[in-house]
N, C-alpha and C positions, 0 to 999 in steps of 0.2 A: 511455604506458599506453594498450592496447588494451582490446577487449571494451567500448565504452561504448554498444553497440547492441542491442537485442531486438526480437524479431518479424520476420516474414517478409514478408508484404505489406503490414500496417499497422506500419511499421518505424520505432521511436523511437530517437534517439540523444539523451544527455544530456550537458550540458558544465558547467564552472564548479566551483568550490570554495566552501567554507563561508566563507572570509575573503577571496575574491577580490572582483573588482568587481561581479560578477554571475554568475548560472547560467541555464541554459535548456534548451530541447530542440528538436530538428527533427524533424517528422514526415512521414516520406517514405511515399507510398502511399495516403494519405487520398484517397479517390474524389472528383471533381469533383461540385459540386451540393450538397454537405452544407452546410445552413444553420444558423448558430448565433450567439450573439452574445457578445462580450466579457464582458459581466456574467456568463454562464452559466460562462465559466472561472473567472473571478474568485469566483465563489460557492463552487466547489470548493476553491481556494485558501485561501479564507478559513476553512474548516473546518479545515485544516492548520496556519495560520501560528501562531507562538509569541506567548507573552505575553498569552493570552487568559483566564488563571485563574492563581491560585496554585499550582496542580497541574501546571503546565508550565514549561518555561524561560522566564525573563523577558527574553530576547532580543527587541528591539522591531522587529519587520522588518513593513512593511506588505504585503511579497509581492504588490504590483501586478504585473500580468502586461502586457508589451507584445507585441503580436502584430505581427509584423515583414514577414511574407510568406505566399503561398500562397492569397490570396484577392482576391474583388472586392466592393466594397460594393454592397448592393442599393439600390433605389431610395428605401427608407426611410432609408438613411444611417445605419442601426445596424446592420443584419443583415448578417453577412459571409457569403460565400458562396466554398467552397473552389473552386479552380481545378484541381486535381489536381495541382499543383506543391507542393514542399516547404513544409510550415507551420513557420515558426519563430517561437518564443516565449522571451521574455525576462524574468526577474526580478532586478531589481537588489537587490544587499546594501546595506544603510544604517547597521547597527548591529553592524558588526565591534568586539571588542575582542581584537585578538591579543595585547595585553601580557598577558591572562589566561593565556597558556599558555608565558611566558617560562621559568617554572620548570621545565617539563617537556621542552624543546626536545631534551635528551639523554637523556630517560628514557622508559622504555617502561611505558606505563599498564596495569596487569593487566586483561585482560579485553577490551582495544582491539585495533585492528589494527595499533599501532605497530610491533611487533616484525615481525610478518610482512611489512609493507610494506617494512620496511628490509631485511630479507633479500632481498626479490625485487628491489626497485628500488635498493638502495644509498643512498637518500635518503627522507626523508618529509616531508609538510607537517604540522607539529605544531600548527598554527594551527586548531584546532578538527576536526583530522583531514583537512582537505583533501577528497578526492574520497570518503573513508570516512565523512564526516560525514552523519548524516541529512538534513542540509540539502538535498542533492543530491536528495532524494525530491520537493520542491516541483514539479521540472520533470516528474516523473512523473504528478503529480496533474493538471497542466495538460494533459498529452497523453491522461490517462485521461478527461478532461472532453470533449474532442473525440472519443475513441473511442465515448462513450455514443451519440453522434449517427449512428455509421455504421451500428448495427443497428437497424432500426425496432422500435419498442416495448421497447427494452431497458432493464431498471430493475435499478441494482446498488446495493444497500444493505448497509452494515455496522455492526456492533455489537460492544461490548466487554462479553465474557460473564464474565470473570473476571480479578481482578487479585491476585496474589500469592495469599493463603490465602481470599480473599473471591469469592464466586460470586454470579451473579443467580439469581433464582428465574424458570425460564422460563415459569412459568404468569402470570407479570405481564408478559409480552413485549408491548411497545407501540412499533411503528415510529415513531409520530407523537411520542413523547417524547424521540426520540434528538436531534432538532433544538431542543428546548426550551432557553429562555435560563436556566432554573435547571439544566441538566443539563451538566455541565463534563466527562463522562466518556464521552459517547457510549452509554451503557448504555440498554438498551430496558425497563428496570425501575426504575420510579419509586422504590421502596423501598430500592434498592441506593445510592442518592446519599449518605445521611447515612452509610451504613456505609463506602463508599469513600473518602468525604471524611475521616472520623476515622481511619481506616486509613492513608492515604496523608499525613495530616498528621503521624503519629508517624513515619513513615518519613521523610519529609522534614527534620522537625527533628533527627533522628538523623543527618543527613548522609547517608543510605543511599538505596537505591532498591528496585524491586521490578518484576517482570515483569507479563506480561498474557496473555490469549488473546482473539484477535479472530474474529468470524466474519461471513463476507460471503456474502450471498445474492444471486444474478442471476436476476431473472425475466424472462420475455419471451425467453428463449434457444431459438432454432430447433431443432428435432430434425435430427439429420444432421451437425452441426458436430464435427470430429475426424477421426482415422483410426486403426485398430487397432493399429498397431505403434510407428512412431518419430514420429507426430505426433498422439499422444492430446491430447484438449483437457485432461483433467485434469493430464498432464505438463506441459503449458505454463503452466497454471495455478499448479501446484506450483512450477514451476521460477522465474516472476514473482514469488510470493510470497517464496520462499527469497532471491531477489535483493534484498528489502529488508534495510536495517541492522538488526541485532540478532534476526532471525529465526532459529530454531534448529529449527522443527518446522512441518510442514504436514499436514493430513488432508483428504480428501473424503468428504463424506457421513458415514457413521458412523465412518469412520476407523478409529483403533486399537480403538475399541470393537466392531469387527466380529470381531476376533480371539477375542472372549469369549462371543459368542451361537452359536446354532446356524444350521444351514442354513435351516430353517423360518422362524426369526426373521429372518435377514438378506434372504431372498427379497422383492423388491417384487411381489408379486402383481399380476395383470392383469386387467381386464374390459373387454368392449367398451362404448362409451358409445353413449348414443341418438343421437348425432351421427355416428356411424360411425368415432369415433377411439377409440384406446384410452385406459383410465383406470387410472393405477396407484393401489394401494391403500396404499403407503407410498413413503418416498423414502430409504431406508437408503443407497442408492448415489451420493445427492448429484446426481442429474441426468445422470450420467454412466455409460454401461456399454460396456465394451470400448473405452474411449477416445472414444466417440462420444456426444453429447447425445442425451437422450431426450425433450427437450421439457418437461421437469420444471424447477424450479428449481435452479439450480445451486450447492450449498453447500460451501464451503470455511472451514476454520479454521486459524490460524496461531499459534504462540506465540511471544512477544517477550521475550527476557532481560531482566534488570534493567539498567538503565543503566550502563555501566561507569565513568563519570567521578563519582565519590562523594567526599565530604570525609574518610571515614574513612582513614586511612593504610593501604596495601597494600604487601606486600614484593613488590619487583621488583629490575630491573637496569638500569644505563644503556648508552649505547653503548660505553663505555670498558671494561665488565666488571665495574663495581662494584656491590655490593649496595646497594640504595637502599630508603627509603620513600616511596611516592608518595602523594600527596593532590592531587587535581585541583580547582583553582579555576574560576571563572567560571560561568556560567549552564547550569544543565543539567536535563532532565526527571526528576523522581524516578520516573516511571512512563513510559517512552518508547512504552508501549503505547497510551496514550491518542490521541495524533496519529498513530498508525499506522492507524486506521480508515481515513480518506479515502485513504491510501496504498495499502492493501489493496483498497479498491473500484477505484482506478485501474488496479493490475496484472491485477485480474479482468476489468475492461472492455476493457483492452488486448488481452489474450488473446483474449478472444471476439470482440472485432472483428476480429482478425487471421484467426482461423479463419473467420469468416463470410465474409470476402474470399477466403480460399484455397478454401472450398468452393463460391462462387459461381464462381471462376476454373476449377475443376476440372469442375464440372457443367453450368454453365450455368444454374443456377436458385439461388434462395435456399433455405436450410436450411428443413425443414418441409415442402417442397412435395411 
């Protein structure tokens, strides 16, 4: 299987399977001198790891990262400093239950990649989906934690803004609430927690699943990143987000809503600020114009489909061409979109870090100068 790598200068290769011994990533192209701590990588992985509430899969994985290469220790004995060589990170699997998938070894789960994989490769890993499992994304989160360190002042944050038929009230948006211990949904709206909880409890008890929409906002993005034709910043952000398991749609800034408004409404008007720098009066473009960052916050949203592994029997076929009814056992997220929030953050961070290094390599200066 090829195509396990993304990025150009900040280049990430992920490896491993859902039910294998371990999974991980190799980050090639990380500049020397980037300072970070293992705890900072672990903090991002902890946001994504399973089993943290009744609303996600109960698979018990500590997702403890091991950083194997590409660094030297600072004098304090805790700070890692990149050397410019490949940074390799590994996360061991400790709670696999491959037997849960025995009944579907020859059956194609509707909505899953089973059939498509079998058609392409002539075989598939039925144990949790192998490489098609969302567990692969843990390695991306580790890479994204490192990517955040590459761009000075970069802050990337994500939030779940809707789940199925339920949506947040944007007037209640509070970034600080997302990390609250009482918030299992990454929602920025405190009032939405009981609404989402009651809604998802009903979905979960019915043995079904539901989708979600995630919004990612990157602040501190320098102006000038990207290129106008085949290396647009929004193009690469969209590509990264679309590569996440179960994502079926991406929009930047106003996105599809831009098709419903006038040119006057859509234009982000500008005025000169007292500091001699332009001020945008709105941000419907999502911080990117002509594929190049403007210096405003970069805003992207992506839609995650309902988890395909559900207890409700669905019609399908098996490898022998027989009609079957498939019911997937095991431990699955009733809304996989919840844990997609830190994954989306990671992919946006990696895309911005890659473009930052590409811009610096082409122009000899950091973006915004």
